[in-house]
SEROBA-823431 format. One line per 8 residues: their letters; for each residue x negated, y negated, z negated of N, C-alpha, C, CB. Coordinates in Angstrom, 1 decimal. Each point is the difference from the previous one (the first is absolute). Glycine has a CB too. Layout:
A	X/Y/Z/X/Y/Z/X/Y/Z/X/Y/Z; ...
// end
This chain:
XXXXXXXX	30.9/-16.6/-23.1/-0.6/1.3/-0.1/0.0/0.6/1.4/0.8/0.3/-2.3; -1.9/0.4/2.6/-0.2/0.6/1.3/1.0/1.2/0.2/-2.4/-0.7/0.0; 2.8/0.9/1.2/0.9/1.0/0.4/-0.7/1.4/-0.2/1.3/-1.6/1.6; -0.6/2.6/-2.1/-0.6/1.3/-0.2/-0.4/0.6/1.3/1.3/0.3/-2.1; -0.5/-0.5/3.2/-0.3/0.6/1.3/-1.3/-0.6/0.5/2.4/0.4/0.4; -2.6/-1.7/-0.6/-1.2/-0.7/0.5/-1.2/0.5/-0.7/1.3/-2.0/0.6; -1.2/2.2/-1.9/-1.1/0.5/-0.8/-0.4/1.4/0.4/0.7/-1.5/-1.9; 0.3/2.3/2.1/-0.2/1.4/0.5/-0.7/0.0/1.4/2.0/0.8/-1.4
XXXXXXXX	-1.5/-1.6/2.3/-0.6/-0.1/1.3/-1.5/-0.4/-0.1/2.3/-0.6/1.0; -2.6/-0.4/-1.8/-1.4/-0.4/-0.2/-0.8/1.1/-0.6/0.8/-2.4/-0.2; -0.3/3.1/-0.7/-0.7/1.1/-0.6/-0.3/1.1/1.0/1.0/-0.5/-2.3; 0.0/0.8/3.1/-0.2/1.0/1.1/-1.1/-0.5/1.0/2.4/0.7/-0.2; -2.5/-2.0/0.5/-1.0/-0.5/0.8/-1.4/0.2/-0.6/1.6/-1.7/0.9; -1.7/1.4/-2.2/-1.2/0.2/-0.8/-0.4/1.4/0.1/0.5/-1.9/-1.5; 0.4/2.8/1.3/-0.3/1.5/0.0/-0.5/0.4/1.4/1.8/0.4/-1.7; -1.2/-0.9/2.8/-0.5/0.3/1.3/-1.4/-0.4/0.2/2.4/-0.2/0.9
XXXXXXXX	-2.7/-1.1/-1.3/-1.4/-0.5/0.2/-1.0/0.8/-0.9/1.0/-2.3/0.6; -0.5/2.6/-1.8/-0.9/0.8/-0.9/-0.3/1.3/0.7/1.0/-1.1/-2.0; 0.0/1.8/2.5/-0.3/1.3/0.6/-0.9/-0.1/1.3/2.2/0.8/-0.9; -2.0/-1.9/1.6/-0.9/-0.2/1.2/-1.5/-0.3/-0.5/2.0/-1.0/1.3; -2.1/0.3/-2.4/-1.4/-0.3/-0.5/-0.6/1.3/-0.4/0.7/-2.3/-0.8; 0.0/3.2/0.2/-0.5/1.3/-0.5/-0.3/1.0/1.1/1.3/-0.4/-2.1; -0.4/0.4/3.1/-0.2/1.0/1.1/-0.9/-0.5/1.1/2.3/0.7/-0.5; -2.6/-1.9/0.6/-0.9/-0.5/1.1/-1.4/0.3/-0.3/1.6/-1.8/0.5
XXXXXXXX	-2.3/2.3/0.6/-1.5/0.2/-0.1/-0.7/-1.4/0.0/0.2/2.3/1.0; 0.4/-3.2/-0.2/-0.5/-1.3/0.1/1.1/-1.0/0.1/-2.0/0.8/1.2; 1.9/-1.9/-2.1/0.9/-1.1/0.0/-0.9/-1.3/0.2/1.8/1.3/-1.5; -1.4/-2.1/2.5/-0.7/-1.2/0.2/0.9/-1.2/-0.2/-1.6/1.1/1.6; 1.2/-2.1/-2.4/0.8/-1.2/-0.3/-0.6/-1.2/0.8/0.6/0.8/-2.3; 0.2/-1.5/3.0/-0.4/-1.1/0.9/0.9/-1.2/-0.2/-1.0/1.7/1.7; 0.4/-2.9/-1.3/0.7/-1.2/0.0/0.3/-0.3/1.5/-1.1/-0.9/-2.2; 2.3/0.8/2.6/0.4/-0.1/1.4/0.4/-1.5/0.3/0.7/2.4/0.0
XXXXXXXX	-0.9/-3.3/-1.0/0.4/-1.4/0.2/-0.7/-0.6/1.2/0.4/-0.2/-2.5; 0.3/-0.4/3.4/-0.5/-0.6/1.2/0.1/0.8/1.3/-1.6/-1.1/-1.5; 2.0/2.4/1.4/0.3/0.8/1.1/1.3/-0.4/0.6/-1.4/1.9/-0.9; 1.5/-1.9/2.2/1.3/-0.3/0.6/0.8/1.3/0.2/-0.9/-2.0/1.2; 2.1/1.9/-0.8/0.9/1.2/0.2/-0.6/1.0/0.9/2.0/-1.4/-0.5; -2.5/1.0/1.7/-0.6/0.9/1.0/-1.2/0.7/-0.6/0.8/-1.5/1.8; -1.6/0.8/-2.6/-1.2/0.7/-0.6/0.4/1.0/-1.0/-1.3/-2.1/0.4; 2.2/1.8/-1.3/0.5/1.0/-1.0/0.7/1.2/0.7/0.3/-1.9/-1.6
XXXXXXXX	0.4/1.6/2.7/0.6/1.1/0.7/-1.0/0.9/0.6/1.9/-1.4/0.6; -3.0/0.8/0.0/-1.1/0.8/0.6/-0.7/0.8/-1.1/-0.3/-1.7/1.8; 0.1/1.1/-2.9/-0.7/0.7/-1.2/0.9/1.2/-0.4/-1.2/-2.2/-0.7; 2.4/1.9/0.5/1.0/1.1/-0.5/0.0/1.2/1.0/1.4/-1.7/-1.1; -1.5/1.3/2.4/0.0/1.1/1.1/-1.2/0.8/-0.1/1.3/-1.5/1.5; -2.5/0.9/-1.7/-1.2/0.7/-0.1/0.0/0.9/-1.2/-1.2/-1.8/1.2; 1.7/1.3/-2.3/0.0/0.8/-1.2/1.0/1.2/0.1/-0.6/-2.1/-1.3; 1.8/1.8/1.9/1.0/1.0/0.1/-0.5/1.2/0.9/1.8/-1.8/-0.3
XXXXXXXX	-2.6/1.4/1.4/-0.5/1.1/0.9/-1.0/0.9/-0.8/0.3/-1.6/2.0; -1.0/1.0/-3.0/-1.0/0.8/-0.8/0.7/0.7/-1.2/-1.8/-1.6/0.7; 3.1/1.4/-0.8/0.7/0.7/-1.1/-0.1/-0.7/-1.3/-0.4/2.1/1.1; 0.1/-3.4/-1.1/-0.2/-0.8/-1.2/1.3/-0.9/-0.2/-2.5/0.0/0.4; 3.0/0.0/-1.6/1.1/-0.8/-0.3/-0.4/-1.4/-0.5/1.3/2.1/-0.6; -0.7/-3.2/1.1/-0.4/-1.3/-0.3/1.2/-0.8/-0.5/-1.8/0.1/1.8; 1.7/-0.7/-3.0/1.1/-0.7/-0.6/-0.4/-1.3/-0.6/1.1/2.2/-0.4; -0.3/-3.2/0.5/-0.1/-1.2/-0.7/0.8/0.1/-1.3/-0.4/-1.4/2.1
XXXXXXXX	-0.3/1.3/-3.3/0.6/0.2/-1.3/-0.2/-1.1/-0.9/-0.3/2.4/0.3; 1.3/-2.6/-1.2/-0.2/-1.0/-1.1/-1.0/0.4/-1.0/2.4/-0.7/0.3; -3.3/-0.2/-0.7/-1.0/0.3/-0.9/0.5/0.5/-1.3/-1.4/-1.8/1.1; 2.5/1.3/-1.6/0.5/0.4/-1.3/0.4/1.5/0.1/0.8/-2.3/-0.6; -0.2/2.7/1.7/0.4/1.4/0.2/-1.2/0.9/0.0/2.1/-0.8/1.3; -3.1/0.3/-0.5/-1.2/0.8/0.1/-0.8/0.1/-1.4/-0.2/-0.7/2.5; 0.2/-0.3/-3.2/-0.6/0.0/-1.4/0.7/1.0/-0.9/-0.7/-2.4/0.3; 2.0/2.5/-0.2/0.7/1.0/-0.8/-0.4/1.4/0.5/1.9/-1.6/-0.4
XXXXXXXX	-2.0/1.8/1.7/-0.4/1.3/0.5/-1.4/0.3/-0.3/1.6/-0.3/1.9; -2.5/-0.6/-1.9/-1.4/0.3/-0.4/-0.1/0.4/-1.4/-0.8/-1.6/1.7; 1.6/0.9/-2.6/0.1/0.4/-1.4/0.5/1.4/-0.2/0.4/-2.4/-0.6; 0.6/2.8/1.4/0.5/1.4/-0.1/-1.0/1.0/0.6/2.4/-0.9/0.1; -3.1/0.5/0.9/-1.0/0.9/0.6/-1.4/-0.1/-0.6/1.3/-0.2/2.1; -1.4/-0.6/-3.2/-1.2/-0.1/-0.7/-1.2/-0.6/0.9/0.7/1.9/-1.6; -0.3/-2.8/2.4/-1.0/-0.7/0.9/0.0/-1.5/-0.2/0.3/1.8/1.7; -0.2/-2.2/-3.0/0.1/-1.4/-0.3/-1.2/-0.9/0.5/1.4/0.7/-2.0
XXXXXXXX	-2.5/-0.1/2.3/-1.2/-0.8/0.5/0.4/-0.6/1.3/-1.6/1.5/-1.2; 2.6/-1.0/1.9/0.4/-0.6/1.3/0.7/-1.3/-0.2/0.2/2.4/0.9; 0.4/-2.6/-2.1/0.8/-1.2/-0.2/-0.8/-1.3/0.3/1.2/1.3/-1.8; -2.5/-1.4/1.6/-0.7/-1.2/0.2/0.0/-0.5/1.5/-1.4/0.7/-1.9; 1.7/0.2/2.8/0.0/-0.4/1.5/1.5/-0.3/0.4/-2.1/1.4/0.4; 3.0/-1.2/-1.3/1.4/-0.2/0.4/0.4/-1.4/-0.3/0.5/2.3/-0.6; -1.0/-3.2/1.5/0.3/-1.4/-0.1/0.4/-0.5/1.5/-1.6/-0.4/-2.1; 2.5/-0.5/2.2/0.3/-0.5/1.3/0.8/1.1/0.8/-2.0/-1.5/0.0
XXXXXXXX	2.3/1.3/1.3/0.7/0.9/0.8/-0.8/1.3/0.1/1.1/-1.8/1.3; -0.4/2.9/-1.6/-0.7/1.3/-0.1/0.7/1.0/1.0/-0.8/-0.4/-2.4; -0.1/1.1/3.2/0.5/1.1/0.8/-0.9/1.2/-0.3/0.8/-1.6/1.9; -0.2/2.7/-2.0/-0.7/1.2/-0.4/0.2/1.1/1.0/0.3/-0.6/-2.4; -1.4/1.3/2.8/0.0/1.1/0.9/-0.3/1.3/-0.8/-0.8/-1.5/1.9; 1.7/2.4/-1.8/-0.1/1.3/-0.7/-0.2/1.1/1.1/1.5/-0.8/-1.9; -2.5/1.7/1.6/-0.3/1.1/0.9/-0.1/1.3/-0.9/-1.2/-1.5/1.7; 2.0/2.4/-1.4/0.0/1.3/-0.7/-0.9/1.0/0.7/2.2/-0.4/-0.9
XXXXXXXX	-2.5/0.2/2.2/-0.8/1.0/0.8/-1.4/-0.4/0.2/2.1/0.6/1.1; -2.3/-1.7/-0.5/-1.4/-0.4/0.4/-0.5/-1.1/-0.9/0.5/0.6/2.4; -1.6/-0.3/-3.1/-0.6/-0.9/-0.9/-0.6/-1.2/0.6/-0.4/1.9/-1.5; -0.1/-1.8/2.8/-0.7/-1.0/0.6/0.9/-1.0/0.9/-2.0/1.6/0.0; 3.1/-1.0/0.5/0.8/-0.8/1.0/0.5/-1.3/-0.5/0.7/2.1/0.8; -0.1/-2.3/-2.0/0.5/-1.3/-0.4/-1.2/-1.0/-0.1/2.0/1.0/-1.2; -3.1/-0.6/0.6/-1.1/-0.9/-0.2/-0.6/-0.4/1.4/-0.5/1.1/-2.2; 0.4/-0.2/3.1/-0.6/-0.2/1.3/0.9/-1.0/0.8/-1.1/2.3/0.0
XXXXXXXX	2.4/-2.0/0.0/0.9/-0.8/0.8/0.1/-1.4/-0.5/1.3/2.0/0.6; -1.1/-2.1/-1.9/0.1/-1.4/-0.6/-1.3/-0.7/0.1/1.7/0.8/-1.6; -2.8/-0.2/1.4/-1.3/-0.7/0.1/-0.3/-0.4/1.4/-0.9/1.4/-1.8; 1.2/-0.6/2.8/-0.2/-0.4/1.4/1.0/-1.1/0.4/-0.7/2.3/0.6; 1.9/-2.3/-1.1/1.0/-1.0/0.3/-0.5/-1.3/-0.7/1.9/1.7/0.2; -2.4/-1.6/-1.4/-0.5/-1.2/-0.7/-1.2/-0.7/0.7/0.8/1.0/-2.1; -1.6/-0.2/2.8/-1.1/-0.5/0.7/0.5/-0.9/1.2/-1.5/2.0/-0.7; 2.6/-1.5/1.3/0.5/-0.7/1.2/0.9/-1.2/-0.4/-0.1/2.1/1.3
XXXXXXXX	0.7/-2.0/-2.5/1.0/-1.0/-0.5/-0.5/-0.5/-1.4/1.9/1.1/1.4; -2.4/-2.3/-1.4/-0.6/-0.5/-1.3/1.1/-0.2/-1.1/-1.7/-1.1/1.4; 3.0/1.1/-1.0/1.1/-0.3/-0.9/0.2/1.3/-1.0/1.1/-1.6/1.7; -1.4/2.8/-1.2/0.1/1.2/-0.8/-1.2/0.1/-0.9/1.4/1.1/1.8; -1.1/-1.0/-3.1/-1.1/0.1/-1.0/0.2/1.3/-0.8/-0.3/-2.5/-0.1; -0.7/3.3/0.1/0.1/1.2/-0.9/-0.3/-0.4/-1.4/-0.8/1.5/1.8; 1.6/-0.9/-2.8/-0.2/-0.4/-1.4/-0.6/1.1/-0.8/2.0/-1.4/0.3; -1.7/2.7/0.0/-0.5/1.1/-0.7/0.9/1.2/0.3/-0.9/-1.5/-1.8
XXXXXXXX	0.8/2.5/0.9/0.9/1.2/0.2/-0.3/1.1/-1.0/0.1/-0.6/2.4; 0.4/1.7/-2.0/-0.1/1.2/-0.8/-0.4/1.2/0.9/1.7/-0.8/-1.7; -2.8/1.4/1.4/-0.5/1.1/0.8/-0.1/1.3/-0.9/-1.3/-1.6/1.6; 2.1/2.5/-1.3/0.1/1.3/-0.8/0.1/-0.3/-1.5/-1.4/1.1/1.8; 2.3/-1.9/-2.1/0.3/-0.3/-1.4/-0.9/-1.0/-0.7/0.9/2.3/-0.1; -1.9/-2.8/0.8/-0.9/-1.0/-0.6/0.2/-1.4/0.6/-1.7/1.9/-0.5; 1.8/-2.9/-0.3/0.1/-1.3/0.5/-1.3/-0.5/0.5/1.9/-0.5/-1.6; -1.9/0.0/2.8/-1.3/-0.5/0.7/0.2/-1.4/0.5/-0.6/2.4/0.6
XXXXXXXX	-0.5/-3.1/-0.4/0.0/-1.3/0.5/-0.1/-0.1/1.5/-1.1/-0.7/-2.1; 1.0/-0.5/2.6/0.0/-0.3/1.4/-1.3/0.7/0.6/1.3/-2.2/-0.3; -2.4/2.1/-0.4/-1.2/0.6/0.6/0.1/1.5/0.3/-1.3/-1.8/-1.2; 1.9/2.5/0.2/0.2/1.4/0.2/1.0/0.3/1.1/-0.5/0.4/-2.4; 1.5/-1.2/2.5/1.0/0.2/1.1/-0.7/-0.2/1.4/1.9/-0.8/-1.5; -2.7/-0.2/1.6/-0.8/-0.3/1.2/-1.0/1.1/0.3/0.3/-2.4/-0.3; -0.9/2.9/-0.7/-0.9/1.2/0.2/0.7/1.2/0.5/-1.5/-0.9/-1.8; 2.7/1.1/1.2/0.8/1.2/0.4/0.4/-0.2/1.5/0.9/0.3/-2.4
XXXXXXXX	-0.6/-1.5/2.8/0.5/-0.3/1.3/-1.2/0.2/1.0/1.6/-1.7/-0.9; -2.8/1.6/0.5/-1.1/0.2/0.9/-0.3/1.5/0.3/-1.0/-2.2/-0.8; 1.5/3.1/-0.1/-0.2/1.4/0.2/0.7/0.5/1.3/-0.2/0.3/-2.5; -0.4/0.7/3.1/0.7/0.6/1.2/1.3/0.6/-0.4/-2.3/0.4/1.1; 3.2/-0.2/-0.1/1.2/0.7/-0.3/-0.2/1.4/-0.4/1.2/-1.5/1.6; -0.2/2.2/-2.0/-0.1/1.4/-0.4/-0.5/0.8/1.2/1.9/-0.2/-1.6; -1.3/-0.1/2.8/-0.4/0.8/1.2/-1.5/-0.3/0.3/2.3/-0.2/0.9; -2.7/-1.1/-1.1/-1.5/-0.3/0.3/-0.9/0.7/-1.0/0.7/-2.2/0.8
XXXXXXXX	-0.3/2.3/-2.1/-0.8/0.7/-1.0/0.0/1.5/0.4/0.6/-1.7/-1.8; 0.5/2.3/2.2/0.0/1.4/0.4/-0.9/0.3/1.2/2.3/0.2/-0.9; -2.3/-1.1/1.9/-0.8/0.2/1.1/-1.5/-0.1/-0.4/1.8/-0.9/1.5; -2.1/0.0/-2.4/-1.4/-0.1/-0.5/-0.4/1.3/-0.7/0.2/-2.5/-0.2; 0.7/3.0/-0.6/-0.3/1.2/-0.8/-0.2/1.2/1.0/1.3/-0.8/-1.9; -0.5/0.8/2.9/-0.1/1.1/1.0/-1.3/-0.1/0.8/2.5/0.0/0.2; -2.9/-1.2/0.2/-1.3/-0.1/0.7/-1.2/0.4/-0.9/1.0/-1.8/1.4; -0.9/1.4/-2.7/-1.0/0.4/-1.0/-0.1/1.5/-0.1/0.3/-2.1/-1.3
XXXXXXXX	0.9/2.8/1.2/0.0/1.4/-0.1/-0.5/0.7/1.2/1.9/-0.2/-1.6; -1.6/-0.4/2.8/-0.4/0.7/1.3/-1.5/-0.2/0.3/2.3/-0.5/0.8; -2.9/-0.5/-1.4/-1.4/-0.3/0.3/-1.0/1.2/-0.2/0.5/-2.4/-0.6; -0.4/3.1/-0.6/-0.9/1.1/-0.2/0.2/1.1/1.0/-0.1/-0.6/-2.4; 1.4/0.9/2.7/0.3/1.1/1.0/-0.5/-0.4/1.4/2.0/0.6/-1.4; -1.8/-1.9/1.8/-0.5/-0.4/1.3/-1.5/0.0/0.1/2.0/-1.5/0.1; -2.7/1.1/-1.2/-1.5/0.1/0.0/-0.5/1.4/0.1/0.0/-2.1/-1.4; 0.7/3.0/0.7/-0.4/1.4/0.0/0.2/0.6/1.4/0.6/0.2/-2.4
XXXXXXXX	0.5/-0.6/3.0/0.3/0.5/1.4/-1.0/-0.5/1.0/2.4/0.1/-0.6; -2.8/-1.4/0.4/-1.1/-0.5/0.9/-1.3/0.6/-0.2/1.2/-2.1/0.0; -1.5/2.5/-1.3/-1.3/0.6/-0.3/0.0/1.5/0.6/-0.2/-1.4/-2.1; 1.3/2.1/2.0/0.1/1.3/0.6/-0.1/-0.1/1.5/1.4/0.8/-1.9; -0.8/-1.7/2.5/-0.1/-0.2/1.5/-1.4/-0.3/0.4/2.4/-0.9/0.0; -3.1/0.0/-0.8/-1.4/-0.3/0.4/-0.9/1.2/-0.1/0.4/-2.3/-0.9; -0.2/3.1/-0.1/-0.8/1.3/-0.2/0.3/0.9/1.1/0.0/-0.3/-2.5; 1.3/0.5/2.9/0.3/0.9/1.1/-0.6/-0.5/1.3/2.2/0.6/-1.2
XXXXXXXX	-2.1/-1.9/1.5/-0.6/-0.5/1.2/-1.5/0.2/0.0/1.8/-1.7/0.2; -2.5/1.5/-1.3/-1.4/0.2/-0.1/-0.4/1.4/0.2/-0.2/-1.9/-1.6; 1.0/2.9/1.1/-0.3/1.4/0.2/0.3/0.3/1.5/0.6/0.5/-2.4; 0.4/-1.1/3.0/0.2/0.3/1.4/-1.2/-0.5/0.9/2.5/-0.2/-0.4; -3.0/-1.0/0.0/-1.2/-0.5/0.8/-1.2/1.0/-0.2/0.9/-2.4/-0.3; -1.0/2.9/-0.9/-1.1/0.9/-0.3/0.1/1.3/0.7/-0.3/-1.1/-2.2; 1.5/1.6/2.3/0.3/1.3/0.7/-0.1/-0.2/1.5/1.5/0.7/-1.9; -1.2/-1.8/2.4/-0.1/-0.2/1.5/-1.4/-0.3/0.5/2.4/-0.8/0.0
X	-3.3/0.4/-1.0/-1.4/-0.3/0.4/-0.8/1.2/0.0/0.3/-2.3/-0.9
// end
């Protein structure tokens, strides 16, 4: 019979993963088989700098957590060695970092993930990774908002210059 302390510790681990699945705006599941220690260390460093938590977890533990979080569609990608990146702040960062790292290192394979409570496939993760960062999107929005004001200012300036030419002639 299993020790009660061991069972309790495992249940606490399941509860922690369940809360991470629920609280994360983006969760990306990847197969890290074939990466060496230096590559995994570099990947962890990049993710940590972006505020993304990266863990290697047992599939049985994650399956129990997905059942508790009502994300059982994710179970089909939980095969083989599994590493999961959780992000509570930036929806794009884990997808972008893992996708860029996978392009440089063929050993890392994206499997799928959860974006804002919806289970998504590899294609959606890669599409999310191709989006500009939050700062990039904000700068695009700012330039779009500034364009009408800038055009109006140029038109006023042109009219003023034309009137000056007419007055001086």
